[in-house]
C-alpha positions as CSV (number, residue, x, y, z in Angstrom):
1,M,-17.1,-7.0,14.8
2,L,-16.0,-7.4,11.1
3,R,-18.0,-9.7,9.1
4,L,-15.8,-11.7,6.7
5,P,-17.8,-11.9,3.4
6,C,-18.5,-15.3,1.7
7,F,-15.7,-14.8,-1.0
8,I,-12.8,-14.9,1.7
9,R,-12.0,-18.5,1.8
10,P,-8.8,-20.4,1.9
11,V,-7.3,-20.8,-1.6
12,S,-7.2,-24.6,-1.1
13,R,-10.9,-24.6,-1.2
14,Q,-10.8,-22.5,-4.3
15,L,-8.4,-24.9,-5.9
16,R,-10.6,-27.8,-5.2
17,Y,-13.5,-26.1,-6.9
18,F,-11.5,-25.2,-9.8
19,A,-10.1,-28.8,-10.1
20,S,-13.6,-30.3,-10.0
21,T,-14.8,-27.8,-12.5
22,S,-11.8,-28.7,-14.9
23,S,-12.4,-32.4,-14.3
24,A,-16.0,-31.9,-15.4
25,L,-15.0,-30.0,-18.5
26,A,-12.5,-32.8,-19.4
27,K,-15.0,-35.4,-19.1
28,S,-17.6,-33.4,-21.2
29,S,-14.8,-33.2,-23.9
30,G,-13.7,-36.7,-23.8
31,R,-10.3,-35.8,-22.2
32,D,-10.7,-37.3,-18.8
33,T,-7.5,-39.1,-17.9
34,G,-9.3,-42.0,-16.3
35,E,-11.9,-42.5,-19.1
36,N,-11.1,-42.4,-22.8
37,V,-14.2,-41.7,-24.9
38,P,-14.0,-43.0,-28.4
39,Q,-14.7,-40.5,-31.1
40,S,-14.4,-40.7,-34.9
41,P,-12.7,-37.7,-36.5
42,N,-16.2,-36.7,-37.9
43,E,-17.7,-36.8,-34.4
44,E,-15.3,-34.7,-32.5
45,N,-16.7,-33.2,-29.3
46,P,-17.2,-29.4,-29.7
47,M,-15.3,-28.7,-26.6
48,S,-12.3,-30.8,-27.8
49,R,-12.3,-29.0,-31.1
50,T,-12.4,-25.6,-29.2
51,F,-9.5,-26.5,-27.0
52,N,-7.5,-27.7,-30.0
53,I,-8.0,-24.5,-31.8
54,L,-7.1,-22.5,-28.7
55,K,-4.0,-24.7,-28.1
56,T,-2.9,-24.0,-31.8
57,D,-3.4,-20.3,-31.5
58,L,-1.4,-20.1,-28.3
59,N,1.4,-22.1,-29.8
60,K,1.4,-19.6,-32.6
61,F,1.5,-16.7,-30.0
62,K,4.2,-18.3,-28.1
63,D,6.3,-18.7,-31.2
64,K,5.8,-15.1,-32.1
65,F,7.1,-13.7,-28.8
66,T,9.9,-16.4,-28.2
67,S,13.3,-15.5,-29.4
68,K,14.8,-18.0,-31.8
69,K,18.1,-19.4,-30.6
70,P,20.9,-20.2,-33.0
71,A,21.1,-24.0,-33.9
72,A,24.7,-24.1,-32.6
73,S,23.9,-22.9,-29.2
74,T,26.5,-23.5,-26.6
75,T,23.8,-23.8,-23.8
76,S,23.2,-27.5,-23.0
77,S,20.8,-27.3,-20.2
78,E,18.5,-24.8,-18.3
79,E,20.9,-25.1,-15.3
80,E,23.8,-23.5,-17.5
81,I,21.8,-20.4,-18.2
82,S,22.8,-17.3,-16.2
83,D,20.5,-15.7,-13.8
84,E,21.0,-12.5,-15.8
85,E,19.9,-14.3,-19.0
86,K,16.7,-15.9,-17.2
87,L,15.8,-12.3,-16.0
88,K,16.0,-11.0,-19.4
89,R,13.8,-13.8,-20.8
90,F,11.4,-13.4,-18.0
91,E,11.2,-9.5,-18.8
92,G,10.3,-10.3,-22.2
93,C,7.2,-11.9,-21.1
94,Y,6.2,-9.7,-18.1
95,G,7.8,-6.5,-18.9
96,P,6.2,-3.2,-20.0
97,D,4.5,-4.8,-23.1
98,D,2.8,-7.3,-20.8
99,I,-0.4,-8.8,-22.3
100,F,-3.5,-7.1,-21.1
101,Q,-5.5,-9.4,-19.0
102,T,-9.2,-9.3,-19.5
103,H,-9.9,-11.7,-16.6
104,C,-8.1,-12.1,-13.3
105,D,-8.4,-13.5,-9.8
106,V,-7.4,-10.4,-7.8
107,L,-7.7,-6.9,-9.3
108,V,-5.8,-4.3,-7.2
109,I,-6.7,-0.7,-7.8
110,G,-3.7,1.5,-7.0
111,G,-0.1,0.7,-7.7
112,G,1.5,2.7,-5.0
113,G,3.1,1.4,-1.8
114,V,0.1,-0.5,-0.5
115,G,-1.2,-1.8,-3.8
116,S,2.2,-3.0,-4.9
117,S,2.7,-4.6,-1.4
118,V,-0.5,-6.4,-1.9
119,A,0.6,-7.8,-5.2
120,Y,3.9,-8.9,-4.0
121,W,2.4,-10.8,-1.0
122,L,-0.3,-12.4,-3.0
123,K,2.2,-13.6,-5.6
124,Q,4.9,-14.3,-3.1
125,R,2.5,-16.8,-1.4
126,A,0.4,-18.1,-4.3
127,R,2.6,-17.7,-7.3
128,D,0.7,-19.2,-10.2
129,G,-2.4,-20.1,-8.1
130,L,-3.7,-16.6,-8.3
131,N,-3.8,-14.2,-11.4
132,V,-3.1,-10.7,-10.0
133,V,-3.6,-7.4,-11.9
134,V,-2.6,-4.0,-10.7
135,V,-4.1,-0.9,-12.2
136,E,-2.2,2.4,-11.6
137,R,-3.1,5.6,-13.4
138,D,0.3,7.3,-12.7
139,S,2.9,5.1,-14.0
140,T,5.6,7.6,-13.3
141,Y,4.6,8.1,-9.9
142,E,5.0,11.8,-10.1
143,R,1.8,12.5,-7.9
144,A,1.9,9.4,-5.9
145,S,1.7,9.9,-2.1
146,T,4.4,7.1,-1.5
147,V,7.2,8.8,-3.2
148,L,6.4,12.2,-2.1
149,S,6.5,11.2,1.7
150,V,9.5,11.8,4.0
151,G,9.8,7.9,4.4
152,G,9.5,7.8,8.3
153,L,9.6,4.7,10.3
154,R,8.4,4.7,13.9
155,Q,6.6,2.7,16.5
156,Q,5.4,5.7,18.5
157,F,1.8,5.4,18.0
158,S,-0.9,5.2,20.5
159,L,-2.9,2.1,19.0
160,P,-1.7,-1.3,19.4
161,E,-2.5,-2.1,15.7
162,N,-0.5,0.8,14.4
163,I,2.5,-0.1,16.7
164,Q,2.5,-3.8,15.6
165,M,2.3,-3.0,12.0
166,S,5.3,-0.5,12.3
167,L,7.2,-3.2,14.2
168,Y,6.9,-5.6,11.4
169,G,7.6,-3.0,9.0
170,A,10.9,-2.5,10.7
171,D,11.6,-6.3,10.7
172,F,10.7,-6.4,7.0
173,M,13.1,-3.6,6.0
174,R,15.9,-5.0,8.1
175,D,15.5,-8.1,5.9
176,V,14.5,-6.4,2.8
177,K,17.0,-8.1,0.5
178,E,15.7,-11.5,1.5
179,H,12.1,-10.3,0.5
180,L,12.7,-8.1,-2.4
181,G,16.2,-8.7,-3.7
182,D,19.8,-8.0,-3.4
183,D,19.6,-4.9,-5.4
184,V,17.1,-3.1,-3.2
185,E,18.8,-0.3,-1.1
186,L,16.4,1.5,1.1
187,N,19.3,3.6,2.7
188,F,17.7,3.2,6.1
189,T,19.0,5.9,8.6
190,P,18.5,4.5,12.3
191,H,18.5,7.8,14.2
192,G,14.9,7.4,15.7
193,Y,12.2,9.7,16.4
194,L,11.9,12.4,19.2
195,I,8.3,13.2,20.1
196,L,8.1,16.3,22.4
197,A,5.3,17.1,24.9
198,S,4.2,20.0,26.9
199,E,2.6,19.7,30.2
200,E,-0.7,19.1,28.4
201,G,0.5,16.1,26.5
202,A,3.0,14.5,29.0
203,E,0.5,12.1,30.5
204,Q,-0.6,10.7,27.1
205,L,3.1,10.5,26.0
206,T,3.9,8.3,29.0
207,R,0.9,6.0,28.4
208,N,1.9,5.6,24.8
209,S,5.6,4.9,25.6
210,K,4.5,2.1,28.1
211,L,2.4,0.5,25.5
212,Q,5.0,0.6,22.8
213,N,7.6,-1.0,24.9
214,E,5.3,-3.7,26.1
215,L,4.6,-4.5,22.6
216,G,8.3,-4.8,21.5
217,A,9.4,-1.2,20.8
218,R,12.3,0.4,22.5
219,N,12.2,3.9,23.5
220,E,13.1,6.1,26.5
221,L,11.3,9.0,28.2
222,L,13.5,12.0,28.9
223,N,12.6,15.2,31.0
224,S,13.6,18.6,30.0
225,N,17.2,18.3,31.7
226,Q,17.8,15.0,30.1
227,L,16.7,16.2,26.6
228,K,19.1,19.3,26.9
229,A,22.0,17.0,27.9
230,K,21.4,14.5,25.2
231,F,20.5,17.0,22.6
232,P,22.6,20.3,23.2
233,W,20.9,22.1,20.3
234,I,17.3,21.9,21.8
235,N,15.5,24.8,23.5
236,T,13.3,23.1,26.1
237,D,10.9,26.2,26.8
238,G,7.5,24.6,27.3
239,I,8.7,21.1,27.0
240,V,8.1,18.7,29.9
241,L,8.8,15.4,28.4
242,G,10.3,13.7,25.3
243,C,10.1,10.2,24.0
244,H,13.1,9.1,22.0
245,G,13.1,6.0,19.9
246,L,16.2,3.8,20.4
247,E,15.9,1.1,18.0
248,R,14.0,0.3,14.7
249,E,13.0,3.9,14.0
250,G,14.4,6.4,11.6
251,W,13.8,6.9,7.8
252,F,14.4,5.1,4.5
253,D,13.9,5.8,0.7
254,P,10.2,5.3,-0.1
255,W,11.0,5.0,-4.0
256,A,13.3,2.2,-3.4
257,L,10.8,0.3,-1.3
258,L,8.1,0.8,-3.9
259,M,10.3,-0.3,-6.9
260,G,11.3,-3.4,-4.8
261,Y,7.7,-4.4,-4.4
262,K,6.8,-3.8,-8.1
263,R,9.9,-5.5,-9.6
264,R,9.6,-8.7,-7.3
265,A,5.8,-8.8,-7.9
266,K,6.4,-8.7,-11.6
267,E,9.0,-11.4,-11.3
268,Y,6.5,-13.6,-9.6
269,G,3.9,-13.0,-12.3
270,A,1.9,-10.1,-11.3
271,H,0.5,-7.9,-14.1
272,F,0.8,-4.0,-13.8
273,V,-1.5,-1.8,-16.1
274,N,-1.1,1.8,-16.9
275,G,-4.5,3.0,-16.9
276,E,-7.3,4.9,-15.1
277,V,-10.3,3.3,-13.4
278,V,-13.3,5.1,-14.8
279,G,-16.2,2.8,-13.6
280,F,-17.5,-0.6,-12.6
281,E,-19.9,-3.1,-14.1
282,F,-22.1,-5.3,-11.8
283,K,-23.5,-8.6,-11.8
284,E,-27.1,-9.4,-10.3
285,Q,-27.0,-12.2,-7.8
286,P,-30.7,-12.5,-6.4
287,D,-29.8,-15.4,-4.3
288,I,-27.6,-13.4,-2.2
289,I,-29.1,-11.5,0.9
290,V,-26.9,-9.0,2.6
291,R,-27.9,-7.5,6.0
292,G,-29.9,-4.3,5.5
293,N,-30.9,-5.4,2.1
294,T,-33.8,-7.8,2.3
295,E,-35.2,-7.1,-1.3
296,G,-33.1,-9.7,-3.0
297,D,-31.7,-7.1,-5.6
298,Y,-28.0,-7.6,-4.6
299,Q,-25.5,-6.7,-7.3
300,A,-21.9,-7.9,-7.1
301,L,-19.1,-6.1,-8.5
302,D,-18.1,-7.9,-11.6
303,K,-15.8,-5.9,-14.0
304,V,-13.9,-2.6,-13.9
305,R,-13.6,-0.3,-16.8
306,V,-10.1,1.1,-17.3
307,K,-9.1,4.1,-19.5
308,M,-5.9,3.5,-21.2
309,P,-3.4,6.1,-22.0
310,N,-4.5,6.3,-25.6
311,G,-8.1,7.0,-24.5
312,E,-9.3,3.4,-25.1
313,I,-11.8,1.8,-22.7
314,K,-11.1,-1.8,-21.7
315,T,-12.7,-3.9,-19.2
316,I,-11.3,-6.4,-16.7
317,K,-13.4,-9.2,-15.1
318,F,-12.4,-10.1,-11.6
319,A,-13.2,-12.4,-8.7
320,I,-11.9,-10.2,-5.9
321,C,-11.2,-6.3,-6.0
322,V,-8.7,-4.8,-3.7
323,L,-9.2,-0.9,-3.3
324,A,-5.9,0.7,-2.6
325,A,-6.1,4.0,-4.6
326,G,-4.5,6.0,-1.8
327,A,-5.8,9.7,-1.6
328,F,-8.2,9.0,-4.5
329,S,-9.8,5.9,-2.9
330,G,-13.1,7.7,-2.0
331,D,-13.5,8.7,-5.5
332,V,-13.2,5.2,-6.7
333,A,-15.5,3.9,-4.1
334,R,-18.2,6.3,-5.3
335,M,-17.9,4.7,-8.8
336,A,-19.0,1.3,-7.0
337,G,-22.0,3.1,-5.4
338,I,-20.3,3.2,-1.9
339,G,-21.9,6.1,-0.1
340,M,-24.4,6.6,-3.1
341,G,-27.0,4.0,-2.2
342,K,-29.2,2.8,0.6
343,G,-28.5,0.4,3.7
344,L,-24.8,-0.4,3.9
345,L,-24.1,1.5,0.6
346,A,-25.2,4.6,2.4
347,F,-21.8,4.8,4.2
348,P,-19.2,6.5,2.1
349,L,-15.4,5.6,2.2
350,P,-14.2,8.7,4.2
351,V,-10.8,9.1,2.4
352,E,-10.1,12.2,0.4
353,P,-6.7,13.9,-0.8
354,R,-5.3,16.6,1.6
355,K,-2.3,18.5,0.4
356,R,0.9,18.7,2.6
357,Y,4.0,20.5,2.0
358,V,7.6,19.5,2.6
359,Y,10.4,22.2,2.7
360,V,14.1,21.5,2.5
361,I,16.2,24.1,4.4
362,N,19.7,25.0,5.2
363,T,21.2,27.1,7.9
364,Q,24.4,28.9,8.7
365,G,23.7,29.2,12.4
366,S,25.8,27.8,15.2
367,N,25.0,24.8,17.3
368,A,22.9,23.2,14.6
369,P,21.4,19.6,15.0
370,G,24.1,17.1,14.0
371,L,24.1,14.0,11.8
372,G,22.6,11.8,14.6
373,T,19.6,14.0,15.2
374,P,16.3,12.1,15.4
375,L,13.3,13.1,13.5
376,T,12.0,15.7,15.9
377,I,8.4,16.6,16.4
378,D,7.4,19.7,18.4
379,P,4.1,19.7,20.3
380,C,2.6,22.2,17.7
381,G,3.1,19.6,15.1
382,T,6.1,20.9,13.2
383,Y,8.7,18.4,12.4
384,F,12.2,18.2,11.1
385,R,15.0,15.8,10.4
386,R,18.4,15.8,8.8
387,D,18.6,15.3,5.0
388,G,21.9,13.8,3.9
389,L,25.5,15.2,4.7
390,G,25.2,18.6,3.2
391,G,23.6,20.3,6.2
392,N,20.1,20.4,4.8
393,Y,16.9,19.5,6.8
394,L,13.4,18.3,5.8
395,C,10.5,20.1,7.7
396,G,6.9,20.4,7.6
397,R,3.7,20.7,9.4
398,S,-0.1,19.7,8.8
399,P,-2.2,22.6,8.5
400,T,-5.3,23.2,10.6
401,C,-8.8,22.7,9.2
402,E,-9.1,26.3,8.4
403,Q,-5.7,26.3,6.6
404,E,-6.3,23.3,4.3
405,P,-5.0,24.2,1.0
406,C,-6.7,23.6,-2.4
407,V,-5.9,20.0,-3.8
408,D,-6.4,21.2,-7.5
409,N,-2.6,21.3,-8.0
410,L,0.6,20.5,-6.2
411,D,1.7,24.2,-5.9
412,V,3.8,24.9,-2.6
413,D,2.6,27.8,-0.4
414,H,6.0,29.5,0.6
415,D,4.1,31.8,3.0
416,F,3.0,28.8,5.0
417,F,6.7,28.2,5.9
418,E,7.4,31.7,6.8
419,C,4.3,32.1,8.9
420,E,3.6,28.7,10.4
421,I,6.7,26.6,10.3
422,W,9.7,28.8,10.6
423,P,8.7,30.5,13.9
424,S,8.2,27.1,15.7
425,L,11.6,26.0,14.3
426,A,13.4,29.0,15.4
427,K,11.8,28.7,18.8
428,R,12.9,25.0,19.4
429,C,16.5,25.5,17.9
430,T,18.2,29.0,17.6
431,A,20.3,27.8,14.7
432,F,17.1,27.7,12.7
433,E,16.7,31.5,13.1
434,S,18.9,31.8,9.9
435,A,17.2,29.0,7.9
436,K,16.5,29.4,4.4
437,V,14.2,27.2,2.0
438,V,16.5,25.6,-0.7
439,N,13.7,23.2,-2.1
440,C,10.2,22.1,-1.5
441,W,7.5,19.9,-2.8
442,A,3.8,18.9,-2.0
443,G,2.2,15.6,-2.0
444,F,-1.3,14.2,-1.0
445,Y,-2.2,12.5,2.2
446,E,-4.9,9.7,1.8
447,Y,-6.8,11.5,4.6
448,N,-9.3,9.6,6.5
449,V,-11.7,12.2,7.7
450,F,-13.5,9.8,10.0
451,D,-10.7,9.2,12.4
452,E,-7.4,9.8,10.5
453,N,-6.6,6.1,10.6
454,G,-6.2,3.2,8.1
455,I,-9.2,1.2,6.8
456,I,-8.1,-2.4,6.2
457,G,-10.6,-5.3,5.5
458,A,-13.7,-6.3,3.7
459,H,-16.4,-4.0,2.6
460,P,-19.6,-4.9,4.7
461,Y,-21.8,-4.9,1.5
462,Y,-19.8,-6.2,-1.5
463,N,-18.8,-9.8,-1.0
464,N,-15.8,-9.4,-3.3
465,M,-14.2,-6.1,-2.2
466,L,-11.3,-5.5,0.2
467,I,-10.1,-2.0,1.3
468,A,-6.6,-0.8,2.2
469,T,-6.6,2.9,2.4
470,G,-6.9,6.0,4.6
471,F,-3.5,6.0,6.3
472,S,-3.3,9.7,6.8
473,G,0.4,10.1,6.3
474,H,1.8,6.9,8.0
475,G,1.0,4.4,5.5
476,I,4.3,3.9,3.7
477,Q,6.0,2.4,6.9
478,Q,3.1,0.0,7.2
479,T,3.0,-1.4,3.6
480,P,4.7,-4.6,4.5
481,A,2.3,-5.5,7.1
482,V,-0.7,-4.2,5.2
483,G,0.1,-6.1,2.1
484,R,0.5,-9.4,4.2
485,A,-2.7,-8.7,6.0
486,I,-4.8,-8.3,2.7
487,S,-3.0,-11.5,1.3
488,E,-4.1,-13.3,4.5
489,L,-7.8,-12.4,4.0
490,I,-7.8,-13.6,0.4
491,I,-5.7,-16.8,1.1
492,D,-6.3,-17.8,4.5
493,G,-9.8,-16.3,5.0
494,Q,-8.7,-14.5,8.2
495,F,-6.0,-12.2,9.7
496,R,-3.2,-14.5,10.9
497,S,-0.2,-12.5,11.8
498,I,-1.8,-9.3,13.4
499,D,-5.3,-8.8,14.2
500,L,-6.6,-5.8,12.4
501,T,-10.3,-6.4,12.9
502,R,-10.8,-3.0,14.7
503,L,-9.4,-1.3,11.6
504,G,-12.2,-2.6,9.3
505,F,-14.9,-0.6,7.5
506,D,-17.4,-1.8,10.1
507,R,-16.3,0.8,12.5
508,I,-17.6,3.6,10.1
509,V,-21.0,1.9,10.0
510,V,-21.4,1.5,13.8
511,D,-19.7,5.0,14.4
512,R,-16.8,3.7,16.5
513,P,-13.7,5.9,15.4
514,M,-10.2,4.5,16.2
515,F,-8.3,7.7,17.0
516,E,-4.6,7.8,16.7
517,T,-3.1,10.5,18.8
518,N,0.3,10.6,17.1
519,I,-0.7,11.7,13.7
520,V,1.9,14.0,12.1
């Protein structure tokens, strides 16, 4: 069972603590609203003097950054200011020149789909109650897994947790303008998924479909004859069964979703920092005893060191840290000593980058898959889908362990298409016999080498670290649910919407993998 560490407690309790602390400070400085302490000018309390100085400095700082309005302004009240003008004023405070936060309540490491969703959900729920800072080293997202994915959305998984998260992802995307704003266009294409099975995989596909429909998904099982009737382009040799998603499945624009999270999180007051995490600083807490560590030498995570684009190293002190660094989460975890120590720190975060190729192909062959073609997955793992109206298709396939490419760069192996992908495409659809590659790219999977499934929840040793990573290729569609789940752990102290306890780090400690059969 997942042990929720002591830091995860409802925000209302935290606020009561902060209120009592503020009250004590006020009394000590003679500012308590219920008790005025007389003081002569020469006997001003040091705390009062400090607060007054800070107040003066803040007012000067505010004046410096506040635009001066003409004396003869025609704006008579706040209500008469247009929404566009309000947004401009807001961006002046929380735009690219945002003030560097040296302290925060929640630090999110990684500003991709998962990290930005966490920031959005925390600020959407807590607003000014939590100061949230997101550190992202690739502000252009040139190498980010989120924007290099094919943007699939499906419920055809074998684990209930993955099915439920993707069902919520579909609901979120359907109502995305209510969540992220009217200007977010995901361009969702609702043509579903088609997962094909040979004799060997037919029984598992049947069980999966039954579970998916019981949980609220809607798909149908088709035998080889039914597949041929519904999809005339398909060659069903070796195919016994296919599962076709009928609702809430398809693909969307990952970039639009990411920018929607980020923009709305900023509007709510989240701070995004362009920098690279290069280390942690720790705080000794001898009064805390963690299971497996009885020597009283517990050290909590206290600060993170961030390397700025100009090479300067800055620190950010945080109360809670969320590790959502995607493919490089394992590297960040090692900086915190995870997998480098003893006891619970002996277990590494089993997430590493794995390079995957995506090819854009075109064909002049006859009887090619039409506009309504679902994203089709062959039993060998090769997938393809239509890409726009120009007759192009996206396709790819995960390599075997022996074929894993080098991750030192994002170069594309064209031989992999010719030798591994093209033969399976041509076998499944004769129109692809003449397929030619017109474009291609490579991206990183945040690959969980333990069980190829997401890790969501508290770290069992550190009482102020949460983890959200390792989704092995299906993370972008689950970002709405994952961000909401992490916000629930921080604000409510427990999962409320979907119980994701089984996907916690504890399963690595007890060696209980949660294998997902439908990994693409």
